[in-house]
Residue frames relative to the residue before (quaternion, step in Angstrom):
aa qw qx qy qz dx dy dz
M 1.0000 0.0000 0.0000 0.0000 0.00 0.00 0.00
G 0.6117 -0.6219 0.3373 0.3539 3.55 1.17 0.20
R 0.8362 -0.2855 0.1947 0.4259 3.41 -1.44 -0.41
H 0.7201 0.4392 -0.2494 0.4758 3.67 1.06 -0.49
E 0.4266 0.7461 -0.4773 0.1834 3.65 1.05 -0.15
T 0.6047 0.5716 -0.3700 0.4132 3.68 1.14 -0.48
C 0.5112 0.6209 -0.4340 0.4060 3.64 1.28 -0.02
L 0.6784 0.5155 -0.3018 0.4278 3.59 1.10 -0.48
A 0.5192 -0.6468 0.4570 0.3212 3.49 -1.22 0.54
D 0.7318 -0.4375 0.2843 0.4384 3.50 -1.27 0.07
L 0.6154 -0.5530 0.3946 0.3997 3.65 -1.13 0.44
M 0.0195 0.7564 -0.6536 0.0152 3.50 -1.27 0.68
A 0.6989 -0.3819 0.3521 0.4916 3.58 -1.35 -0.11
P 0.4938 -0.6830 0.4426 0.3062 3.58 -0.82 0.94
L 0.4225 -0.6658 0.5569 0.2610 3.57 -1.05 0.95
P 0.4987 -0.5590 0.5471 0.3735 3.60 -1.31 0.39
T 0.3716 -0.6481 0.5992 0.2879 3.54 -1.45 -0.10
L 0.2666 -0.7719 0.5609 0.1357 3.49 -1.35 0.48
F 0.1131 -0.7068 0.6804 0.1572 3.51 -1.30 0.45
L 0.0728 -0.8106 0.5799 -0.0363 3.56 -0.75 1.17
S 0.3294 -0.7082 0.5977 0.1807 3.55 -1.00 0.83
H 0.1827 -0.8483 0.4824 0.1196 3.70 -0.20 1.11
G 0.3988 -0.7661 0.4665 0.1909 3.58 1.11 -0.04
A 0.6856 -0.4098 0.3392 0.4970 3.59 -1.16 -0.31
P 0.6468 -0.5418 0.3627 0.3956 3.59 -1.19 0.47
N 0.6663 0.4876 -0.3318 0.4563 3.67 0.98 -0.60
L 0.3269 0.7158 -0.5347 0.3080 3.55 1.12 0.42
L 0.5454 0.6304 -0.3776 0.4031 3.59 1.30 -0.52
F 0.7954 0.3582 -0.1370 0.4692 3.52 0.98 -0.91
Q 0.6801 0.4831 -0.2734 0.4789 3.59 1.16 -0.59
K 0.4076 -0.7173 0.5236 0.2125 3.50 -0.71 1.21
S 0.1741 0.7814 -0.5656 0.1979 3.58 -0.70 1.12
P 0.6166 -0.5160 0.4135 0.4273 3.64 -1.13 0.25
A 0.6453 0.5270 -0.3358 0.4394 3.58 0.95 -0.68
R 0.6509 0.4951 -0.2993 0.4916 3.52 0.91 -0.85
D 0.6646 0.5040 -0.3159 0.4522 3.57 0.80 -0.81
F 0.6459 0.5202 -0.3169 0.4602 3.56 1.07 -0.79
L 0.6546 0.4940 -0.3209 0.4738 3.66 0.88 -0.92
Q 0.6372 0.5357 -0.3508 0.4289 3.67 0.87 -0.79
K 0.7121 0.4076 -0.2784 0.4992 3.66 1.03 -0.61
L 0.5551 0.6574 -0.4134 0.2981 3.64 0.99 -0.75
G 0.6591 0.5757 -0.3090 0.3722 3.61 0.90 -0.90
Q 0.6704 0.4501 -0.2527 0.5330 3.43 1.37 -0.66
E 0.7279 0.4732 -0.2831 0.4075 3.64 0.95 -0.30
I 0.6680 0.4048 -0.2871 0.5545 3.56 1.39 -0.03
E 0.6336 -0.5405 0.3824 0.4002 3.47 -1.21 0.45
R 0.4819 -0.7031 0.4339 0.2919 3.61 -0.89 0.92
P 0.3225 -0.7773 0.4974 0.2107 3.63 -0.57 0.99
R 0.5192 -0.6048 0.5006 0.3377 3.55 -1.36 0.19
A 0.7714 -0.0885 0.0388 0.6290 3.50 1.32 -0.51
I 0.3069 -0.7696 0.5350 0.1653 3.53 -1.20 0.36
L 0.1325 -0.7535 0.6394 0.0769 3.52 -0.99 0.92
V 0.0354 -0.8402 0.5388 -0.0499 3.57 -0.46 1.27
A 0.1841 -0.7713 0.5958 0.1274 3.50 -0.64 1.14
S 0.1513 -0.8448 0.5123 0.0296 3.56 -0.42 1.24
A 0.4783 -0.6661 0.4902 0.2954 3.66 -0.97 0.74
H 0.7002 0.4458 -0.2913 0.4755 3.65 1.16 -0.22
F 0.6180 0.4125 -0.3800 0.5510 3.50 1.27 0.53
E 0.0750 0.8235 -0.5515 0.1095 3.53 -0.25 1.27
M 0.0571 0.7773 -0.6175 0.1061 3.64 -0.85 1.16
P 0.6352 -0.5604 0.3688 0.3827 3.54 -1.17 0.62
N 0.7574 0.1425 -0.0743 0.6329 3.60 1.24 -0.74
P 0.6814 -0.4686 0.3675 0.4255 3.53 -1.30 0.32
A 0.0312 0.8049 -0.5894 0.0609 3.55 -0.81 1.02
F 0.2388 -0.7693 0.5878 0.0753 3.58 -1.08 0.91
T 0.4182 -0.6717 0.5449 0.2773 3.54 -1.00 0.86
A 0.0905 -0.8347 0.5431 0.0122 3.70 -0.71 0.97
A 0.4179 0.6969 -0.4865 0.3210 3.54 1.19 0.40
P 0.4686 -0.6831 0.4703 0.3043 3.66 -0.86 0.79
H 0.7964 0.1200 -0.0722 0.5883 3.60 1.03 -0.72
P 0.1839 -0.8402 0.5059 0.0665 3.53 0.24 1.36
E 0.3827 -0.7133 0.5400 0.2305 3.54 -1.07 0.72
M 0.5618 -0.6025 0.4386 0.3593 3.62 -1.24 0.09
I 0.1615 -0.7445 0.6376 0.1146 3.67 -1.05 0.66
Y 0.1793 -0.7778 0.6006 0.0464 3.43 -0.82 1.18
D 0.0072 0.8821 -0.4642 0.0804 3.52 0.69 1.28
F 0.6191 0.5079 -0.3255 0.5028 3.58 0.85 0.92
T 0.1835 -0.7608 0.6114 0.1174 3.61 -1.30 0.35
G 0.7948 0.3686 -0.2337 0.4217 3.53 -1.31 0.33
F 0.6036 0.5631 -0.3986 0.3998 3.63 0.97 0.32
E 0.7755 -0.3594 0.2572 0.4510 3.63 -1.21 0.11
D 0.5567 -0.6380 0.4071 0.3425 3.56 -0.97 0.85
E 0.6349 0.5610 -0.3508 0.3989 3.61 1.04 -0.76
L 0.5544 0.6111 -0.4027 0.3963 3.57 1.15 -0.44
Y 0.7020 0.4599 -0.2818 0.4651 3.63 0.99 -0.70
Q 0.6226 0.4852 -0.3498 0.5046 3.59 1.33 0.30
V 0.4995 0.6775 -0.4378 0.3159 3.57 1.19 -0.21
K 0.1338 -0.7479 0.6496 0.0274 3.53 -1.05 0.92
Y 0.0109 -0.7507 0.6603 -0.0172 3.51 -1.24 0.88
P 0.0758 -0.8913 0.4466 0.0187 3.50 0.39 1.33
A 0.1586 0.7812 -0.5797 0.1689 3.59 0.81 0.96
L 0.4606 -0.6562 0.5223 0.2906 3.53 -1.04 0.71
G 0.4930 -0.6128 0.5468 0.2869 3.41 -1.50 0.44
A 0.2981 -0.7357 0.5851 0.1661 3.60 -1.28 -0.01
P 0.1271 -0.8245 0.5452 0.0822 3.62 0.40 1.20
G 0.6345 0.5497 -0.3420 0.4222 3.62 0.94 -0.74
L 0.6433 0.4991 -0.3121 0.4896 3.55 1.04 -0.86
A 0.6376 0.5343 -0.3367 0.4411 3.57 0.88 -0.91
A 0.6478 0.5095 -0.3163 0.4698 3.65 0.94 -0.79
V 0.6388 0.5406 -0.3020 0.4566 3.56 0.95 -0.93
A 0.6590 0.5070 -0.2695 0.4858 3.51 0.94 -1.08
A 0.6550 0.5081 -0.3131 0.4634 3.58 0.83 -0.86
D 0.6405 0.5078 -0.3293 0.4728 3.63 0.97 -0.81
L 0.6269 0.5519 -0.3366 0.4348 3.59 0.97 -0.87
L 0.6919 0.4591 -0.2614 0.4921 3.58 0.96 -0.96
A 0.6396 0.5104 -0.3574 0.4502 3.64 0.91 -0.61
D 0.6266 0.5391 -0.3184 0.4640 3.57 1.10 -0.80
A 0.6798 0.4984 -0.2494 0.4767 3.56 1.22 -0.69
G 0.6127 -0.5817 0.3397 0.4133 3.58 1.33 0.01
F 0.5010 0.5998 -0.4466 0.4358 3.73 1.27 0.06
E 0.3490 -0.6794 0.6085 0.2155 3.50 -1.54 0.17
P 0.0533 -0.8429 0.5344 -0.0315 3.61 0.31 1.26
Q 0.1080 -0.7627 0.6279 0.1112 3.45 -1.30 0.17
E 0.3223 -0.7059 0.5935 0.2133 3.57 -1.26 0.48
V 0.1599 -0.8240 0.5400 0.0619 3.66 -0.63 1.00
L 0.1965 -0.7406 0.6321 0.1151 3.50 -0.89 0.98
G 0.7749 0.4122 -0.2550 0.4056 3.52 -1.19 0.39
R 0.6470 0.4759 -0.3369 0.4913 3.61 1.25 -0.03
G 0.3006 -0.7863 0.5224 0.1360 3.51 -0.89 1.06
F 0.6941 -0.4375 0.3758 0.4307 3.52 -1.35 -0.47
D 0.2396 -0.7525 0.5923 0.1598 3.57 -0.85 1.00
H 0.6856 -0.5302 0.2907 0.4054 3.52 -1.17 0.29
G 0.4918 0.6406 -0.4082 0.4256 3.59 1.35 -0.15
A 0.6712 0.4353 -0.2315 0.5535 3.56 1.31 -0.62
W 0.8219 0.3656 -0.2314 0.3705 3.54 0.39 -1.15
V 0.5990 0.5822 -0.3937 0.3838 3.56 1.16 -0.43
P 0.7081 0.4158 -0.2904 0.4913 3.67 0.74 -0.90
L 0.7118 0.4726 -0.3057 0.4201 3.57 0.90 -0.92
M 0.6010 0.5221 -0.3834 0.4682 3.65 1.05 -0.49
L 0.6493 0.4871 -0.3534 0.4651 3.71 0.97 -0.56
M 0.6712 0.5290 -0.2599 0.4495 3.52 1.07 -0.94
Y 0.8103 0.1409 0.0501 0.5666 3.47 0.89 -1.22
P 0.0419 -0.8734 0.4806 0.0672 3.64 0.64 0.89
D 0.6279 0.5406 -0.3842 0.4072 3.65 1.14 -0.42
A 0.3897 -0.7386 0.4960 0.2379 3.63 1.13 -0.12
D 0.5003 0.7187 -0.3546 0.3277 3.52 1.14 0.49
I 0.5943 0.4697 -0.3620 0.5433 3.61 1.38 0.55
P 0.4701 -0.7128 0.4560 0.2512 3.57 -0.77 0.98
I 0.1355 -0.8197 0.5560 0.0228 3.66 -0.71 0.80
V 0.1148 -0.7179 0.6858 0.0336 3.45 -1.32 0.97
E 0.2761 -0.7301 0.6022 0.1674 3.57 -1.03 0.79
L 0.2158 -0.7280 0.6450 0.0867 3.49 -1.25 0.75
S 0.3667 -0.7182 0.5445 0.2309 3.66 -0.95 0.72
V 0.2916 -0.7061 0.6003 0.2366 3.53 -1.34 0.23
Q 0.3019 -0.7229 0.5901 0.1952 3.64 -1.22 0.35
R 0.4014 -0.7603 0.4738 0.1908 3.53 -0.36 1.36
E 0.7248 0.4384 -0.2209 0.4834 3.47 1.07 -0.93
G 0.5539 0.6648 -0.3704 0.3378 3.59 1.25 -0.35
G 0.3822 -0.7444 0.4821 0.2597 3.63 0.95 -0.58
A 0.6780 -0.5118 0.3377 0.4054 3.58 -1.19 0.27
G 0.6331 0.5727 -0.3190 0.4117 3.52 1.02 -0.89
H 0.5950 0.5715 -0.2965 0.4812 3.51 1.15 -0.92
H 0.7277 0.4472 -0.2379 0.4624 3.56 0.79 -0.99
I 0.5612 0.5408 -0.4001 0.4822 3.55 1.19 -0.44
M 0.7011 0.4676 -0.2905 0.4532 3.56 0.82 -0.97
V 0.5612 0.5502 -0.3834 0.4851 3.72 1.14 -0.50
G 0.6542 0.5429 -0.2832 0.4440 3.51 0.95 -1.03
R 0.6505 0.5303 -0.2865 0.4621 3.53 0.90 -1.12
A 0.6555 0.5002 -0.3330 0.4574 3.68 0.84 -0.94
L 0.7316 0.4431 -0.2607 0.4476 3.67 0.94 -0.78
A 0.4108 0.7495 -0.4593 0.2421 3.63 1.29 -0.35
P 0.6652 0.5300 -0.3838 0.3595 3.74 0.72 -0.64
L 0.5472 0.6014 -0.4299 0.3926 3.56 1.22 -0.29
R 0.5503 0.5941 -0.4303 0.3988 3.64 1.06 -0.42
E 0.6458 0.5031 -0.3540 0.4522 3.77 0.95 -0.50
H 0.7099 0.4287 -0.2885 0.4786 3.60 1.15 -0.01
G 0.6109 -0.5883 0.3029 0.4346 3.53 1.33 0.47
I 0.4466 0.6807 -0.4535 0.3627 3.55 1.13 0.59
L 0.2467 -0.7763 0.5617 0.1451 3.65 -0.65 1.01
I 0.1530 -0.8107 0.5617 0.0617 3.55 -0.56 1.04
V 0.0588 -0.8275 0.5554 -0.0580 3.55 -0.44 1.35
G 0.1441 -0.7137 0.6651 0.1660 3.56 -1.06 0.61
S 0.1158 -0.8144 0.5679 0.0288 3.49 -0.83 0.95
G 0.2493 0.7895 -0.5192 0.2121 3.62 -0.38 1.21
S 0.4304 -0.6420 0.4961 0.3957 3.54 -0.56 -1.07
L 0.4637 -0.6805 0.4652 0.3249 3.61 -0.77 1.02
T 0.7668 0.0037 -0.0642 0.6387 3.62 1.03 -0.51
H 0.0537 -0.8210 0.5680 -0.0231 3.52 -1.09 0.65
G 0.2323 0.7650 -0.5636 0.2079 3.50 0.67 1.13
V 0.0154 -0.8571 0.5149 0.0064 3.55 0.65 1.23
D 0.5603 0.5968 -0.4358 0.3742 3.70 0.96 -0.41
A 0.6078 0.5407 -0.3745 0.4450 3.66 1.13 -0.63
I 0.6002 0.5723 -0.3918 0.3983 3.59 1.02 -0.58
T 0.6694 0.5117 -0.2591 0.4722 3.53 0.96 -1.12
K 0.7198 0.4644 -0.2727 0.4380 3.59 0.76 -0.96
S 0.7879 0.3393 -0.1629 0.4874 3.55 0.90 -0.86
K 0.3381 -0.7591 0.4920 0.2598 3.59 1.21 -0.23
L 0.1210 0.8501 -0.5036 0.0954 3.60 1.04 0.80
A 0.4485 -0.6973 0.4933 0.2633 3.52 -1.07 0.75
L 0.6937 -0.4966 0.3267 0.4069 3.53 -1.22 0.66
G 0.8053 0.2759 -0.1290 0.5087 3.60 0.76 -1.01
G 0.2912 0.7940 -0.4913 0.2082 3.64 1.13 0.57
P 0.5515 -0.6221 0.4314 0.3504 3.57 -1.11 0.60
A 0.4986 -0.6495 0.4799 0.3150 3.56 -1.25 0.51
P 0.4514 -0.6495 0.5422 0.2835 3.50 -1.06 0.73
D 0.7025 -0.4859 0.3449 0.3892 3.49 -1.22 0.34
W 0.6517 0.5153 -0.3140 0.4596 3.62 1.03 -0.90
V 0.6444 0.4485 -0.3435 0.5154 3.67 1.03 -0.34
S 0.7201 0.4622 -0.2963 0.4243 3.70 0.60 -0.87
T 0.6434 0.4892 -0.3640 0.4629 3.60 1.03 -0.57
F 0.6268 0.5207 -0.3439 0.4666 3.60 1.00 -0.66
A 0.6755 0.4901 -0.3011 0.4614 3.60 0.81 -0.88
E 0.6713 0.4729 -0.3181 0.4739 3.60 0.94 -0.70
W 0.5984 0.5611 -0.3566 0.4471 3.61 1.13 -0.49
V 0.6353 0.5074 -0.2910 0.5042 3.44 0.99 -0.95
H 0.6290 0.5462 -0.3396 0.4367 3.65 0.85 -0.97
E 0.6850 0.5087 -0.2626 0.4505 3.54 0.83 -1.09
K 0.7013 0.4570 -0.2807 0.4696 3.59 0.90 -0.97
A 0.6655 0.5267 -0.3100 0.4285 3.55 0.89 -0.90
E 0.7007 0.4701 -0.2672 0.4655 3.61 0.93 -0.83
A 0.6374 0.5132 -0.2872 0.4979 3.45 1.31 -0.48
G 0.3664 -0.7276 0.4890 0.3117 3.57 1.28 -0.36
A 0.3721 0.7459 -0.4812 0.2714 3.59 1.14 0.72
I 0.0968 -0.8766 0.4710 0.0184 3.41 0.50 1.31
D 0.6007 0.5378 -0.3534 0.4744 3.57 1.20 -0.58
E 0.6528 0.4739 -0.3399 0.4835 3.67 0.93 -0.54
I 0.6078 0.5302 -0.3612 0.4679 3.54 1.06 -0.80
A 0.6365 0.5445 -0.3260 0.4383 3.60 0.99 -0.84
D 0.7533 0.3098 -0.1933 0.5469 3.61 1.07 -0.64
W 0.1413 0.8241 -0.5336 0.1268 3.69 1.12 0.60
W 0.6755 0.5460 -0.3316 0.3684 3.58 0.64 -0.94
G 0.7376 0.3632 -0.2347 0.5185 3.57 1.22 -0.57
L 0.7149 0.4810 -0.2375 0.4485 3.53 1.11 -0.64
A 0.6848 0.5228 -0.3104 0.4017 3.64 0.78 -1.01
P 0.5236 -0.6238 0.4789 0.3276 3.56 -1.01 0.70
N 0.8600 0.0529 -0.0089 0.5074 3.71 -0.88 0.73
A 0.1728 0.8208 -0.5239 0.1479 3.57 1.12 0.74
K 0.7403 0.4291 -0.2492 0.4536 3.48 0.73 -1.09
R 0.6324 0.5063 -0.3708 0.4541 3.63 1.02 -0.35
N 0.6820 0.4290 -0.2989 0.5114 3.61 1.12 -0.63
H 0.7887 0.1694 -0.1168 0.5793 3.61 1.14 -0.38
P 0.1593 -0.8105 0.5550 0.0983 3.67 0.21 1.06
T 0.7434 0.0787 -0.0773 0.6597 3.46 1.43 -0.44
P 0.5064 -0.7706 0.3139 0.2263 3.58 -0.72 1.09
E 0.4484 0.7660 -0.4095 0.2108 3.61 1.25 -0.39
H 0.6636 0.5076 -0.3078 0.4552 3.61 1.09 -0.66
F 0.6642 0.4534 -0.3281 0.4957 3.69 1.16 -0.28
L 0.5945 0.6528 -0.3593 0.3022 3.55 0.94 -0.82
P 0.5953 0.5379 -0.4018 0.4414 3.71 0.99 -0.37
L 0.5931 0.5720 -0.3937 0.4076 3.67 1.10 -0.51
P 0.7227 0.3555 -0.3218 0.4977 3.68 0.63 -0.75
L 0.5533 0.5574 -0.4377 0.4377 3.68 0.94 -0.21
A 0.6795 0.4650 -0.2981 0.4829 3.61 0.92 -0.85
M 0.6115 0.5307 -0.3377 0.4799 3.58 0.99 -0.66
G 0.6486 0.5180 -0.2934 0.4742 3.62 0.90 -0.90
A 0.6736 0.5144 -0.2769 0.4527 3.58 0.96 -0.96
A 0.6036 0.5604 -0.3450 0.4501 3.55 1.17 -0.37
G 0.5717 -0.6575 0.3442 0.3500 3.56 1.17 -0.09
E 0.7085 -0.4578 0.3072 0.4406 3.56 -1.17 0.11
G 0.8247 0.2522 -0.1547 0.4821 3.53 -0.91 0.84
A 0.4322 0.7184 -0.4624 0.2885 3.62 1.30 0.04
K 0.2016 -0.7318 0.6449 0.0897 3.44 -1.35 0.73
G 0.3798 -0.7454 0.5065 0.2086 3.43 -1.32 0.52
R 0.1197 -0.7538 0.6333 0.1278 3.59 -1.04 0.43
R 0.3579 -0.7574 0.5117 0.1908 3.50 -0.82 1.11
L 0.2929 -0.7950 0.5169 0.1224 3.45 -0.56 1.33
H 0.8069 0.0703 0.0489 0.5844 3.56 0.98 -0.92
H 0.0565 0.7502 -0.6583 -0.0257 3.49 -1.30 0.56
S 0.2845 0.7093 -0.6278 0.1475 3.54 -0.94 0.94
V 0.2575 -0.7629 0.5627 0.1872 3.58 -1.18 0.12
Q 0.1709 -0.7654 0.6131 0.0952 3.50 -1.10 0.86
Y 0.8481 0.0893 -0.1189 0.5085 3.56 -1.09 0.81
G 0.6522 -0.5523 0.2935 0.4284 3.60 1.16 0.56
V 0.8224 0.2938 -0.0952 0.4778 3.56 0.90 -0.92
L 0.6571 0.4390 -0.3439 0.5072 3.72 1.21 -0.02
A 0.1701 -0.7550 0.6287 0.0754 3.57 -0.34 1.19
M 0.2382 -0.8092 0.5334 0.0622 3.56 -0.60 1.25
D 0.1761 0.8208 -0.5205 0.1558 3.65 1.12 0.69
A 0.1044 -0.7391 0.6636 0.0484 3.43 -1.31 0.67
Y 0.0988 -0.7990 0.5925 0.0298 3.51 -1.10 0.95
L 0.2128 -0.7053 0.6597 0.1487 3.55 -1.31 0.56
F 0.1313 -0.7690 0.6248 0.0309 3.59 -0.90 1.10
E 0.1716 0.7268 -0.6497 0.1425 3.51 -1.24 0.98
């Protein structure tokens, strides 16, 4: 792992990886099955030493890691409740982990960078605040590359997989479906039923993830039914193949949660191992 490997703790049994649908930022305040699930999840999996979270809301041309020791909050949304803009999640950063992760990607042929001055966006702090409300686990964010495709993100995940043996929980935070334009146009209710074009896509992903069909996940844009309708842009799906890749060769997924908000936001969560 190069010059920074001493920043990691001793070896342990590898942690699984997670894909989480983070929903809208007011998931923090709105009682829902997805919020209830995330509040319990942190107690049901092994406590990590640190968290590396790939967020759909952190986009860079190359893989980038937040390296600030005390990251600020990013309120990357408009039109929500006033109290959301007062939320604080004072988890520490982990510059040492960012450096090790960057070394792993460089060794695998990527051109990573470490970014100072960037805080936590809601793709990170919404699910992690629900899972770990004490904010006592250090966090590093990882960017996604919209133009990179799922295969690229699988390989990024594969390069980062050794971190799991050092107590690092690798999380992909996005949304299983993200047809947000339909919410605005149709004024869909929070608990509205999912239309067929959402449910068929969600079940396709479920089938392929549980089968460990990573080649088909890599080609999801061309193979999955209604892929483009559920993801007019791909950044909210890309954390899933990254998490799957980070679980290592032959990994399979287990769907931990399924619910739908506003009819078109499938809030599915997967564990890969």
